PyMOL Python script that loads the backbone (N, CA, C, O; Angstrom):
from pymol import cmd

cmd.read_pdbstr("""\
ATOM      1  N   MET A   1       3.937  17.123  16.068  1.00  0.00           N
ATOM      2  CA  MET A   1       3.941  16.303  14.880  1.00  0.00           C
ATOM      3  C   MET A   1       3.379  17.105  13.691  1.00  0.00           C
ATOM      4  O   MET A   1       3.862  16.975  12.566  1.00  0.00           O
ATOM      5  N   LYS A   2       2.369  17.922  13.950  1.00  0.00           N
ATOM      6  CA  LYS A   2       1.783  18.704  12.856  1.00  0.00           C
ATOM      7  C   LYS A   2       2.775  19.712  12.288  1.00  0.00           C
ATOM      8  O   LYS A   2       2.782  19.966  11.083  1.00  0.00           O
ATOM      9  N   ASP A   3       3.615  20.290  13.152  1.00  0.00           N
ATOM     10  CA  ASP A   3       4.634  21.232  12.664  1.00  0.00           C
ATOM     11  C   ASP A   3       5.629  20.522  11.756  1.00  0.00           C
ATOM     12  O   ASP A   3       6.012  21.053  10.713  1.00  0.00           O
ATOM     13  N   ALA A   4       6.047  19.327  12.151  1.00  0.00           N
ATOM     14  CA  ALA A   4       6.985  18.543  11.341  1.00  0.00           C
ATOM     15  C   ALA A   4       6.344  18.164  10.012  1.00  0.00           C
ATOM     16  O   ALA A   4       6.999  18.213   8.971  1.00  0.00           O
ATOM     17  N   ALA A   5       5.060  17.785  10.040  1.00  0.00           N
ATOM     18  CA  ALA A   5       4.355  17.423   8.814  1.00  0.00           C
ATOM     19  C   ALA A   5       4.242  18.620   7.879  1.00  0.00           C
ATOM     20  O   ALA A   5       4.421  18.482   6.668  1.00  0.00           O
ATOM     21  N   LEU A   6       3.951  19.774   8.424  1.00  0.00           N
ATOM     22  CA  LEU A   6       3.843  20.986   7.611  1.00  0.00           C
ATOM     23  C   LEU A   6       5.184  21.324   6.970  1.00  0.00           C
ATOM     24  O   LEU A   6       5.251  21.642   5.783  1.00  0.00           O
ATOM     25  N   THR A   7       6.246  21.254   7.760  1.00  0.00           N
ATOM     26  CA  THR A   7       7.591  21.527   7.241  1.00  0.00           C
ATOM     27  C   THR A   7       7.952  20.547   6.137  1.00  0.00           C
ATOM     28  O   THR A   7       8.465  20.941   5.089  1.00  0.00           O
ATOM     29  N   TRP A   8       7.682  19.261   6.378  1.00  0.00           N
ATOM     30  CA  TRP A   8       8.007  18.221   5.400  1.00  0.00           C
ATOM     31  C   TRP A   8       7.238  18.450   4.104  1.00  0.00           C
ATOM     32  O   TRP A   8       7.830  18.432   3.024  1.00  0.00           O
ATOM     33  N   SER A   9       5.928  18.664   4.196  1.00  0.00           N
ATOM     34  CA  SER A   9       5.125  18.843   2.984  1.00  0.00           C
ATOM     35  C   SER A   9       5.540  20.107   2.229  1.00  0.00           C
ATOM     36  O   SER A   9       5.534  20.122   0.998  1.00  0.00           O
ATOM     37  N   THR A  10       5.899  21.160   2.955  1.00  0.00           N
ATOM     38  CA  THR A  10       6.351  22.397   2.313  1.00  0.00           C
ATOM     39  C   THR A  10       7.663  22.175   1.568  1.00  0.00           C
ATOM     40  O   THR A  10       7.826  22.634   0.438  1.00  0.00           O
ATOM     41  N   GLN A  11       8.599  21.471   2.203  1.00  0.00           N
ATOM     42  CA  GLN A  11       9.888  21.205   1.563  1.00  0.00           C
ATOM     43  C   GLN A  11       9.725  20.329   0.326  1.00  0.00           C
ATOM     44  O   GLN A  11      10.387  20.557  -0.686  1.00  0.00           O
ATOM     45  N   ARG A  12       8.854  19.333   0.399  1.00  0.00           N
ATOM     46  CA  ARG A  12       8.636  18.458  -0.748  1.00  0.00           C
ATOM     47  C   ARG A  12       7.975  19.226  -1.892  1.00  0.00           C
ATOM     48  O   ARG A  12       8.274  18.986  -3.061  1.00  0.00           O
ATOM     49  N   ALA A  13       7.079  20.147  -1.551  1.00  0.00           N
ATOM     50  CA  ALA A  13       6.399  20.946  -2.571  1.00  0.00           C
ATOM     51  C   ALA A  13       7.393  21.814  -3.332  1.00  0.00           C
ATOM     52  O   ALA A  13       7.227  22.044  -4.530  1.00  0.00           O
ATOM     53  N   GLU A  14       8.427  22.297  -2.643  1.00  0.00           N
ATOM     54  CA  GLU A  14       9.460  23.098  -3.306  1.00  0.00           C
ATOM     55  C   GLU A  14      10.178  22.284  -4.378  1.00  0.00           C
ATOM     56  O   GLU A  14      10.667  22.836  -5.363  1.00  0.00           O
ATOM     57  N   GLY A  15      10.238  20.969  -4.178  1.00  0.00           N
ATOM     58  CA  GLY A  15      10.875  20.086  -5.152  1.00  0.00           C
ATOM     59  C   GLY A  15       9.899  19.534  -6.176  1.00  0.00           C
ATOM     60  O   GLY A  15      10.273  18.706  -7.006  1.00  0.00           O
ATOM     61  N   GLY A  16       8.637  19.990  -6.124  1.00  0.00           N
ATOM     62  CA  GLY A  16       7.652  19.557  -7.101  1.00  0.00           C
ATOM     63  C   GLY A  16       6.808  18.370  -6.692  1.00  0.00           C
ATOM     64  O   GLY A  16       5.957  17.927  -7.463  1.00  0.00           O
ATOM     65  N   GLU A  17       7.023  17.839  -5.491  1.00  0.00           N
ATOM     66  CA  GLU A  17       6.254  16.683  -5.012  1.00  0.00           C
ATOM     67  C   GLU A  17       5.205  17.168  -4.018  1.00  0.00           C
ATOM     68  O   GLU A  17       5.541  17.768  -2.997  1.00  0.00           O
ATOM     69  N   VAL A  18       3.949  16.909  -4.312  1.00  0.00           N
ATOM     70  CA  VAL A  18       2.870  17.366  -3.448  1.00  0.00           C
ATOM     71  C   VAL A  18       2.506  16.272  -2.449  1.00  0.00           C
ATOM     72  O   VAL A  18       2.110  15.171  -2.831  1.00  0.00           O
ATOM     73  N   ILE A  19       2.645  16.591  -1.174  1.00  0.00           N
ATOM     74  CA  ILE A  19       2.214  15.704  -0.088  1.00  0.00           C
ATOM     75  C   ILE A  19       1.256  16.516   0.770  1.00  0.00           C
ATOM     76  O   ILE A  19       1.629  17.540   1.342  1.00  0.00           O
ATOM     77  N   ASP A  20       0.027  16.049   0.850  1.00  0.00           N
ATOM     78  CA  ASP A  20      -0.972  16.703   1.683  1.00  0.00           C
ATOM     79  C   ASP A  20      -0.481  16.738   3.132  1.00  0.00           C
ATOM     80  O   ASP A  20       0.063  15.750   3.627  1.00  0.00           O
ATOM     81  N   THR A  21      -0.669  17.854   3.799  1.00  0.00           N
ATOM     82  CA  THR A  21      -0.192  18.010   5.179  1.00  0.00           C
ATOM     83  C   THR A  21      -0.816  16.972   6.104  1.00  0.00           C
ATOM     84  O   THR A  21      -0.138  16.441   6.984  1.00  0.00           O
ATOM     85  N   GLU A  22      -2.090  16.679   5.916  1.00  0.00           N
ATOM     86  CA  GLU A  22      -2.746  15.660   6.758  1.00  0.00           C
ATOM     87  C   GLU A  22      -2.144  14.286   6.521  1.00  0.00           C
ATOM     88  O   GLU A  22      -1.941  13.529   7.470  1.00  0.00           O
ATOM     89  N   MET A  23      -1.855  13.952   5.262  1.00  0.00           N
ATOM     90  CA  MET A  23      -1.244  12.656   4.953  1.00  0.00           C
ATOM     91  C   MET A  23       0.166  12.590   5.527  1.00  0.00           C
ATOM     92  O   MET A  23       0.575  11.552   6.048  1.00  0.00           O
ATOM     93  N   ALA A  24       0.906  13.683   5.437  1.00  0.00           N
ATOM     94  CA  ALA A  24       2.243  13.732   6.014  1.00  0.00           C
ATOM     95  C   ALA A  24       2.172  13.499   7.521  1.00  0.00           C
ATOM     96  O   ALA A  24       3.023  12.810   8.084  1.00  0.00           O
ATOM     97  N   SER A  25       1.176  14.061   8.167  1.00  0.00           N
ATOM     98  CA  SER A  25       0.994  13.880   9.610  1.00  0.00           C
ATOM     99  C   SER A  25       0.700  12.421   9.945  1.00  0.00           C
ATOM    100  O   SER A  25       1.208  11.893  10.935  1.00  0.00           O
ATOM    101  N   VAL A  26      -0.116  11.773   9.124  1.00  0.00           N
ATOM    102  CA  VAL A  26      -0.423  10.352   9.336  1.00  0.00           C
ATOM    103  C   VAL A  26       0.842   9.511   9.170  1.00  0.00           C
ATOM    104  O   VAL A  26       1.117   8.632   9.986  1.00  0.00           O
ATOM    105  N   ILE A  27       1.603   9.781   8.121  1.00  0.00           N
ATOM    106  CA  ILE A  27       2.841   9.027   7.870  1.00  0.00           C
ATOM    107  C   ILE A  27       3.811   9.190   9.029  1.00  0.00           C
ATOM    108  O   ILE A  27       4.372   8.204   9.509  1.00  0.00           O
ATOM    109  N   LEU A  28       4.016  10.420   9.484  1.00  0.00           N
ATOM    110  CA  LEU A  28       4.943  10.657  10.592  1.00  0.00           C
ATOM    111  C   LEU A  28       4.431  10.036  11.890  1.00  0.00           C
ATOM    112  O   LEU A  28       5.217   9.539  12.695  1.00  0.00           O
ATOM    113  N   GLY A  29       3.119  10.065  12.091  1.00  0.00           N
ATOM    114  CA  GLY A  29       2.538   9.429  13.276  1.00  0.00           C
ATOM    115  C   GLY A  29       2.762   7.926  13.261  1.00  0.00           C
ATOM    116  O   GLY A  29       3.085   7.332  14.289  1.00  0.00           O
ATOM    117  N   ASP A  30       2.589   7.307  12.091  1.00  0.00           N
ATOM    118  CA  ASP A  30       2.830   5.865  11.968  1.00  0.00           C
ATOM    119  C   ASP A  30       4.305   5.538  12.193  1.00  0.00           C
ATOM    120  O   ASP A  30       4.635   4.537  12.829  1.00  0.00           O
ATOM    121  N   LEU A  31       5.181   6.381  11.673  1.00  0.00           N
ATOM    122  CA  LEU A  31       6.617   6.176  11.879  1.00  0.00           C
ATOM    123  C   LEU A  31       6.962   6.283  13.364  1.00  0.00           C
ATOM    124  O   LEU A  31       7.735   5.476  13.882  1.00  0.00           O
ATOM    125  N   ALA A  32       6.395   7.271  14.046  1.00  0.00           N
ATOM    126  CA  ALA A  32       6.646   7.434  15.480  1.00  0.00           C
ATOM    127  C   ALA A  32       6.140   6.220  16.260  1.00  0.00           C
ATOM    128  O   ALA A  32       6.791   5.777  17.206  1.00  0.00           O
ATOM    129  N   ALA A  33       4.985   5.682  15.869  1.00  0.00           N
ATOM    130  CA  ALA A  33       4.447   4.494  16.541  1.00  0.00           C
ATOM    131  C   ALA A  33       5.367   3.291  16.327  1.00  0.00           C
ATOM    132  O   ALA A  33       5.578   2.494  17.241  1.00  0.00           O
ATOM    133  N   LEU A  34       5.911   3.166  15.119  1.00  0.00           N
ATOM    134  CA  LEU A  34       6.847   2.079  14.828  1.00  0.00           C
ATOM    135  C   LEU A  34       8.088   2.181  15.710  1.00  0.00           C
ATOM    136  O   LEU A  34       8.555   1.181  16.255  1.00  0.00           O
ATOM    137  N   VAL A  35       8.615   3.393  15.845  1.00  0.00           N
ATOM    138  CA  VAL A  35       9.804   3.607  16.670  1.00  0.00           C
ATOM    139  C   VAL A  35       9.510   3.293  18.140  1.00  0.00           C
ATOM    140  O   VAL A  35      10.311   2.645  18.814  1.00  0.00           O
ATOM    141  N   ARG A  36       8.347   3.758  18.636  1.00  0.00           N
ATOM    142  CA  ARG A  36       7.978   3.449  20.035  1.00  0.00           C
ATOM    143  C   ARG A  36       7.877   1.952  20.260  1.00  0.00           C
ATOM    144  O   ARG A  36       8.345   1.437  21.275  1.00  0.00           O
ATOM    145  N   SER A  37       7.266   1.255  19.314  1.00  0.00           N
ATOM    146  CA  SER A  37       7.115  -0.195  19.434  1.00  0.00           C
ATOM    147  C   SER A  37       8.477  -0.889  19.433  1.00  0.00           C
ATOM    148  O   SER A  37       8.730  -1.777  20.247  1.00  0.00           O
ATOM    149  N   ALA A  38       9.345  -0.477  18.518  1.00  0.00           N
ATOM    150  CA  ALA A  38      10.679  -1.077  18.436  1.00  0.00           C
ATOM    151  C   ALA A  38      11.465  -0.825  19.713  1.00  0.00           C
ATOM    152  O   ALA A  38      12.099  -1.739  20.238  1.00  0.00           O
ATOM    153  N   ARG A  39      11.431   0.392  20.213  1.00  0.00           N
ATOM    154  CA  ARG A  39      12.155   0.712  21.448  1.00  0.00           C
ATOM    155  C   ARG A  39      11.615  -0.085  22.623  1.00  0.00           C
ATOM    156  O   ARG A  39      12.376  -0.513  23.490  1.00  0.00           O
ATOM    157  N   GLY A  40      10.310  -0.283  22.653  1.00  0.00           N
ATOM    158  CA  GLY A  40       9.705  -1.073  23.723  1.00  0.00           C
ATOM    159  C   GLY A  40      10.164  -2.516  23.711  1.00  0.00           C
ATOM    160  O   GLY A  40      10.098  -3.201  24.732  1.00  0.00           O
ATOM    161  N   GLN A  41      10.632  -2.985  22.559  1.00  0.00           N
ATOM    162  CA  GLN A  41      11.130  -4.350  22.413  1.00  0.00           C
ATOM    163  C   GLN A  41      12.655  -4.402  22.432  1.00  0.00           C
ATOM    164  O   GLN A  41      13.254  -5.436  22.140  1.00  0.00           O
ATOM    165  N   GLY A  42      13.276  -3.271  22.781  1.00  0.00           N
ATOM    166  CA  GLY A  42      14.735  -3.221  22.834  1.00  0.00           C
ATOM    167  C   GLY A  42      15.381  -3.204  21.458  1.00  0.00           C
ATOM    168  O   GLY A  42      16.547  -3.574  21.321  1.00  0.00           O
ATOM    169  N   GLN A  43      14.647  -2.783  20.442  1.00  0.00           N
ATOM    170  CA  GLN A  43      15.140  -2.757  19.069  1.00  0.00           C
ATOM    171  C   GLN A  43      15.308  -1.317  18.606  1.00  0.00           C
ATOM    172  O   GLN A  43      14.916  -0.382  19.303  1.00  0.00           O
ATOM    173  N   GLY A  44      15.876  -1.152  17.461  1.00  0.00           N
ATOM    174  CA  GLY A  44      16.037   0.165  16.865  1.00  0.00           C
ATOM    175  C   GLY A  44      15.358   0.208  15.511  1.00  0.00           C
ATOM    176  O   GLY A  44      14.885  -0.813  15.012  1.00  0.00           O
ATOM    177  N   VAL A  45      15.312   1.378  14.923  1.00  0.00           N
ATOM    178  CA  VAL A  45      14.727   1.562  13.599  1.00  0.00           C
ATOM    179  C   VAL A  45      15.690   2.381  12.767  1.00  0.00           C
ATOM    180  O   VAL A  45      16.197   3.410  13.215  1.00  0.00           O
ATOM    181  N   TYR A  46      15.937   1.921  11.557  1.00  0.00           N
ATOM    182  CA  TYR A  46      16.766   2.657  10.613  1.00  0.00           C
ATOM    183  C   TYR A  46      15.839   3.171   9.528  1.00  0.00           C
ATOM    184  O   TYR A  46      15.096   2.394   8.929  1.00  0.00           O
ATOM    185  N   CYS A  47      15.871   4.444   9.274  1.00  0.00           N
ATOM    186  CA  CYS A  47      14.988   5.051   8.277  1.00  0.00           C
ATOM    187  C   CYS A  47      15.842   5.760   7.245  1.00  0.00           C
ATOM    188  O   CYS A  47      16.575   6.693   7.570  1.00  0.00           O
ATOM    189  N   TRP A  48      15.747   5.318   6.002  1.00  0.00           N
ATOM    190  CA  TRP A  48      16.491   5.919   4.915  1.00  0.00           C
ATOM    191  C   TRP A  48      15.495   6.524   3.950  1.00  0.00           C
ATOM    192  O   TRP A  48      14.537   5.863   3.549  1.00  0.00           O
ATOM    193  N   VAL A  49      15.708   7.768   3.576  1.00  0.00           N
ATOM    194  CA  VAL A  49      14.795   8.467   2.680  1.00  0.00           C
ATOM    195  C   VAL A  49      15.582   8.975   1.493  1.00  0.00           C
ATOM    196  O   VAL A  49      16.653   9.565   1.639  1.00  0.00           O
ATOM    197  N   ALA A  50      15.035   8.737   0.319  1.00  0.00           N
ATOM    198  CA  ALA A  50      15.708   9.188  -0.917  1.00  0.00           C
ATOM    199  C   ALA A  50      14.963  10.349  -1.507  1.00  0.00           C
ATOM    200  O   ALA A  50      15.362  10.876  -2.546  1.00  0.00           O
TER     201      ALA A  50
END
""", "prot")
cmd.dss("prot")
cmd.show_as("cartoon", "prot")
cmd.util.cbc("prot")
cmd.orient("prot")
């Protein structure tokens, strides 16, 4: 998860948006928890990012 957060924050920084790597890790961790919960209930998650 930390590698994904680092990649995400680096890519956003290239576009001028600063996302702290630790905050990115928290966001991705929360998203992963949401997906696990949904799957456990037989549901899916749609994630759209602009």
